[in-house]
Structure formats: C-alpha cells, structure tokens
C-alpha angles and dihedrals in degrees: 000000000000093000092053090055092051091047090051091050091052091047092051091046091053091048090050092050092050090049091052091048090050093050094049092046093047092050092049091051090049090053090050090049090051090055092049092047093048092051092044097053092040088063089057094045093248131139114245113223095209098184089063098065117112138158107253100176139018121189139165117239136177107271130212097220098028130029092246129028130183117239118198128191115205122194122203142156131244130187134206089225095278136076095290116109116203119205112229138170141188132197122217130189108198101316098334128099108228104165141009142176133199118190111246117252140175118241105225 
C-alpha cells in the first residue's frame, strides 16, 4: 500500500511539471504572437489592441525540420484610431509567422 502512494505522488508530480512547462511555453508563444501582431498592424497604420489577443486553435501538423510541429492560430483586434474594431488573426508554426489576416476597412 505504501508503494502505491509513493507512485501516485511521483505521477502527480510529473503531471504538475508538464503542466508548468505547458503554461510557460504557451505564455512565451503568446508574447511572440503579440510582437508579430504589433508589427503587422503598425505597417497598416492601425492601433493594436494587445489585451484582445488569444490563442483560438492549436493543432499538430507535419513539420519540415521535425516530424511534428505545433501550429497556433491567434485572434486579436486592431483599430484605425476610432471606435471600429477590426477582427484579425495570425498563424504561427513554432516561432514563425506563416499566415495572417486583417479585416478590410475604409479609411474615412
């Protein structure tokens, strides 16, 4: 009975470590996505609403360097310095930006 308890403690500790690694990795990818989004909307003279960015989708894809890569889709909002909010997204594989979209708008 004592060995099962120790085994369970080790198992829970391993799960906790993997959870911490996932949280740290997810936060670092979010920060990288914020940089990409800021630079992207700056090129179109838009204001980046940085509190709006979130990871909407995570998927595993076949990678070029490694057998499996993680693809993340981040959604965020931008504004042409008025009350309009434009829906935007970007797609990252590992630390590289591979696709993006900014909702069309009319500059009035």
